[in-house]
C-alpha positions as protocol buffer text, in pm:
chain_id: "A"
residue {
  index: 1
  type: UNK
  ca { x: 203 y: 64 z: 1235 }
}
residue {
  index: 2
  type: UNK
  ca { x: 556 y: 30 z: 1111 }
}
residue {
  index: 3
  type: UNK
  ca { x: 732 y: 251 z: 858 }
}
residue {
  index: 4
  type: UNK
  ca { x: 730 y: -29 z: 596 }
}
residue {
  index: 5
  type: UNK
  ca { x: 345 y: -27 z: 588 }
}
residue {
  index: 6
  type: UNK
  ca { x: 319 y: 336 z: 489 }
}
residue {
  index: 7
  type: UNK
  ca { x: 256 y: 391 z: 124 }
}
residue {
  index: 8
  type: UNK
  ca { x: 462 y: 683 z: -29 }
}
residue {
  index: 9
  type: UNK
  ca { x: 256 y: 719 z: -353 }
}
residue {
  index: 10
  type: UNK
  ca { x: -108 y: 672 z: -448 }
}
residue {
  index: 11
  type: UNK
  ca { x: -135 y: 341 z: -669 }
}
residue {
  index: 12
  type: UNK
  ca { x: -373 y: 528 z: -891 }
}
residue {
  index: 13
  type: UNK
  ca { x: -247 y: 866 z: -959 }
}
residue {
  index: 14
  type: UNK
  ca { x: 110 y: 826 z: -799 }
}
residue {
  index: 15
  type: UNK
  ca { x: 48 y: 1157 z: -590 }
}
residue {
  index: 16
  type: UNK
  ca { x: 194 y: 1177 z: -236 }
}
residue {
  index: 17
  type: UNK
  ca { x: -116 y: 1339 z: -68 }
}
residue {
  index: 18
  type: UNK
  ca { x: -203 y: 1032 z: 142 }
}
residue {
  index: 19
  type: UNK
  ca { x: -371 y: 1024 z: 478 }
}
residue {
  index: 20
  type: UNK
  ca { x: -494 y: 727 z: 688 }
}
residue {
  index: 21
  type: UNK
  ca { x: -847 y: 633 z: 604 }
}
residue {
  index: 22
  type: UNK
  ca { x: -1103 y: 521 z: 869 }
}
residue {
  index: 23
  type: UNK
  ca { x: -1030 y: 304 z: 1169 }
}
residue {
  index: 24
  type: UNK
  ca { x: -893 y: -18 z: 1004 }
}
residue {
  index: 25
  type: UNK
  ca { x: -519 y: -79 z: 974 }
}
residue {
  index: 26
  type: UNK
  ca { x: -368 y: -45 z: 626 }
}
residue {
  index: 27
  type: UNK
  ca { x: -657 y: 176 z: 479 }
}
residue {
  index: 28
  type: UNK
  ca { x: -543 y: 505 z: 313 }
}
residue {
  index: 29
  type: UNK
  ca { x: -708 y: 791 z: 116 }
}
residue {
  index: 30
  type: UNK
  ca { x: -551 y: 1000 z: -161 }
}
residue {
  index: 31
  type: UNK
  ca { x: -659 y: 1361 z: -130 }
}
residue {
  index: 32
  type: UNK
  ca { x: -556 y: 1438 z: -480 }
}
residue {
  index: 33
  type: UNK
  ca { x: -768 y: 1173 z: -681 }
}
residue {
  index: 34
  type: UNK
  ca { x: -1017 y: 1124 z: -395 }
}
residue {
  index: 35
  type: UNK
  ca { x: -977 y: 749 z: -383 }
}
residue {
  index: 36
  type: UNK
  ca { x: -943 y: 507 z: -90 }
}
residue {
  index: 37
  type: UNK
  ca { x: -740 y: 181 z: -95 }
}
residue {
  index: 38
  type: UNK
  ca { x: -629 y: -89 z: 139 }
}
residue {
  index: 39
  type: UNK
  ca { x: -274 y: -226 z: 174 }
}
residue {
  index: 40
  type: UNK
  ca { x: -204 y: -576 z: 299 }
}
residue {
  index: 41
  type: UNK
  ca { x: 55 y: -819 z: 330 }
}
residue {
  index: 42
  type: UNK
  ca { x: -4 y: -1162 z: 152 }
}
residue {
  index: 43
  type: UNK
  ca { x: 303 y: -1352 z: 247 }
}
residue {
  index: 44
  type: UNK
  ca { x: 673 y: -1440 z: 164 }
}
residue {
  index: 45
  type: UNK
  ca { x: 777 y: -1611 z: -144 }
}
residue {
  index: 46
  type: UNK
  ca { x: 982 y: -1919 z: -120 }
}
residue {
  index: 47
  type: UNK
  ca { x: 1328 y: -1890 z: -295 }
}
residue {
  index: 48
  type: UNK
  ca { x: 1305 y: -2240 z: -422 }
}
residue {
  index: 49
  type: UNK
  ca { x: 994 y: -2151 z: -617 }
}
residue {
  index: 50
  type: UNK
  ca { x: 1135 y: -1857 z: -799 }
}
residue {
  index: 51
  type: UNK
  ca { x: 1265 y: -1895 z: -1148 }
}
residue {
  index: 52
  type: UNK
  ca { x: 1521 y: -1666 z: -1309 }
}
residue {
  index: 53
  type: UNK
  ca { x: 1487 y: -1540 z: -1656 }
}
C-alpha cells in the first residue's frame, strides 16, 4: 500500500483514530465512531471533459 491510499480522517466523524480493517486492501475502521469503510480508486478524469465555472 502506498502513502497516498491511507486516509487521514474518518469520512463519517472526521476523527484520526483509524486502523486497517480485515484482510482486504483499502478497508479501514474508525475506532472513534466504530464504523468500517472502504477506499477505492475509480479512475482519472480527462482534462478535455472538465468545464470551468
